[in-house]
N, C-alpha and C positions, 0 to 999 in steps of 0.2 A: 646510434645513442646519440639525444639530441647537446650533451657537454654539460646536464647541471648535474648539479653532488646530490643528487637525491632519486629514490624511482618511488611513481603513485603504484598506492597495493590496488586490492580488491576494496570495494565500496561498506564502510561498513556496518549503516544501516545508514535510514531513508526518515527524514523527522515530516508528517504532516502536520496541520495543528487542527484545535477541537473546542466547541465552543464547551463552557465552564459545566461539571455534569454531568460531560458526558461518556464518559468513563465505559455507564453499562451497554451503553451503543455501541460503544467500536468493540468493548467483549460480544457482544454478541454474532459483528459484524466479522472482527477482524477473528475470533476464536471460532464463533458457533458455524457462522456460510463459513467463513476461510481455512477452517481447520488449524492455524497456528496457536501457537501453545502460549500461554501469557507468562511474559519477566517477571523478578520479583524487584524492581524501582531497587534505587539504594534510596534509604534514607533520609537522604538529604534532599534526595531527589522527591523522592513519593512524596513531599510536602509540598510539593510541589502542585500534584494531580496530574493528569495520566494518566495511559499508562502504556505499557509496551507489547511487542507480540514478534515471536523470531519463528521461522520456519522456512523449510527449504533452502535454506543458506541464505535464508533475505529478512533481512532487524527492520520492524517498523518502531519507531514510537512517532507513539501522539502524544501532545505537549498540549494543552490546556491555553489558548489564548483574548484575551481578551484586551479589547471588541475583538470578536472571531469574525474573519471572515473565510470563505473559504477558495483553494486554493482552483481553479477553472480554467487557465493553462498550465500550469506548471506541474506536473506528475513523471511517478514514477513509472518507468516501463515493467514491466514484474515477467519473467518469462513463466509458462506454465506447461506442461504435458497434461493433456488430454483439457484445451480450452473449449472446445464445444458443451463436454462435458462441464467445467465450470460454469457457461455463460448460460448452460441450462437452470446450472441449480441459484447461480444469484436473477436471473427471471422469475426462477420459482416461487424465490422471495422478496418478490416486488420490484428489484432491479431493475433498473433500464440498461440494458444492452445494446451493446450503436457501436455494429464492424464497419469498419473501416480495410480496403484490402490495399489501398495505397502503399505500406510497406512493403518492399525487395524479400523474396524472397520468406514471409514470414504470411500467418493466418492474424487477425487482432482486433480486439475491441475494445473500446474507453467502458465504462462504468462509472459511479462514482459510493462513493459513503454514503452513511445515513446525513455527512453534516454538507455533503456540494461538494466535494475538495473529491479531484479530477483522476482516477487510475487509468493507466494503460494496460490490458492486457495479451500475450503476446507468445505466437508458439513458432518454430522457424518447420516451416513446408519440407516434406519430406522427408 
């Protein structure tokens, strides 16, 4: 115990930036390719644009940012069961998949969302 009077819990969500008008591409990628469920945003937040998705214990918030610049280094690391099948699904859809064997105890690859935001997908070995 570190002696602090609080406890950090699990991650609630990850936010990634998207350009204005990118919601339909998010739906195709996060909902269509990755099979996540779109969540209804609270009305006060829906007015800002963007969209939210949930699946497998992960929640991703995609928020409009102007001017937009993709996150090319910062990224979520997403645990997956069936990593090779996900890689195949993404590659079949034209998404570049870059395998990286350097993470101990895991298979992993990098890909990008439709706007160039970096995503890491990994699965424990064994």
